[in-house]
N, C-alpha and C positions, 0 to 999 in steps of 0.2 A: 791590243787594238780591239775596238768594239764597233758595232754598227751604230750609225748616227742618224737618228731621226731629225735632229737639229739641222744637219747638213742637207738632208733631203728637203726640209722646209725652206732653208735658205736658197737652195738651188731653184726650187719652184718659185720662190718670191722673185728671184732674178729673171726667170722666164716670164712670169706674170707681168713684171714691171716693163719689160721690153714689149710684150704683146699688148699692153695697155697704152703704149706710147709714152711711157714715163722714163726717158733716158736718164734723167737725174737720179731716180730711185735705183735704177740698175747700176749706175756708176757708183752710187754710195755703198754698194755691196763689194766693191773692188778695192783692194788695198792701195794706199798711196806710198807704201814702203819701197825703198830701193830694192830692186830685183823683181818688181811686178812685171809680168810678161803675159800677154795674151796673143796667141797665134790663131788667126782665123782661117777660113777656107781658101781665101784669095792669096796668091803668093806675096802680095804686097801687104798683107795684114800680119805684121810682126810688130806688135805695139808694146812699147816700154815706158810710155809716159801717159799720165792721166788725161792731159788735154786732148791728145790724139784719140785716146779711147772714148772720151766724151763725145768728140766730133763723130766718130764712127757709129756709136750708139744712137746719136741724134739722126744721123743719115738713114740708119736701118729703120728706126721707128717712123721717120717721115715717109719712107717708101712703103710702109704698111706691112712689113715682115713680122709675122707672129712666130712664137716658138712653142712647140708642143713637146712636153717632156715625155719620156718613156718610163721605164722602171728604173728610177735613179738608185744606183748602188752607192752607198756612202759609209765611210768609216772614219773614225777619229782615234787619236792617241795624244793625250796631253793638249797642247796648243796647236796641233797640226791635224788637218783632216783632208780627205780626198773624195772625189766622186767620179763615177763613170756613167754615162747614159747614152742610150740610143734614142735621140730626139728627132725632131723634124722642124725644118723651117717651113712655115706656111706662107706662100706668096699671096698677094692681093687677089690674084685670079683663082685661088684655091689650090694651086699646084703644091704638092708636098715634096720637099727635098729632104731625103734622109741624111742625117748628120750624126756623127759620133763625137761626143764631148767628154773630155777628161778635165779635171780641175783640182788644184791644191788650194786649200784654205788655211788661213792662219788666224788664231783667235786674237783680236786686237781690242783691248778695253772691253772685254766681255762679248764682243760681236764677231761672228765668223766673217771674214773678208777673203775674197778670191785673191790669191797672190800669183797664180799661174794657171793658165788654161790653154787647151788646145782643141780645135774643132776641125774635123775632116769630113769631107763628103763621103758617103757610104756608097761607093761604086764598086762593081765587080772588077776583077783584074782585066777581064776582057774589055769592059768599058773604058777603063783608065789606061791600060797598056796596049790594048789591041791583041792580047794573047791570054789564053786561059791558063794561068800558071798556078 
């Protein structure tokens, strides 16, 4: 395995597309292969089909939510790659919501495409559970 500047760039392109309001460009970076899964921060965001994903991205960009990446860590081996990032969703009023993102990519026709991702809100145990565990 090796560090992947290509996956850093692809992830940043994904963030930039969403932030620019281009849901179609963001969706084009997601695989259409069977097994695609995106898990969002909302309990109802368990997405396994491209149409629902496209609708979600369109809703997010319409709401004016931007994504700011952190220090994207990216690795690849053969046709598989993965990233981890401490990013932030920037709401239209300027509020920053810290989010942790992991994703797995697969190289399809020479292009990295996200096949699986998971986003979670970065909350302390006390905020999320009511106890400091």
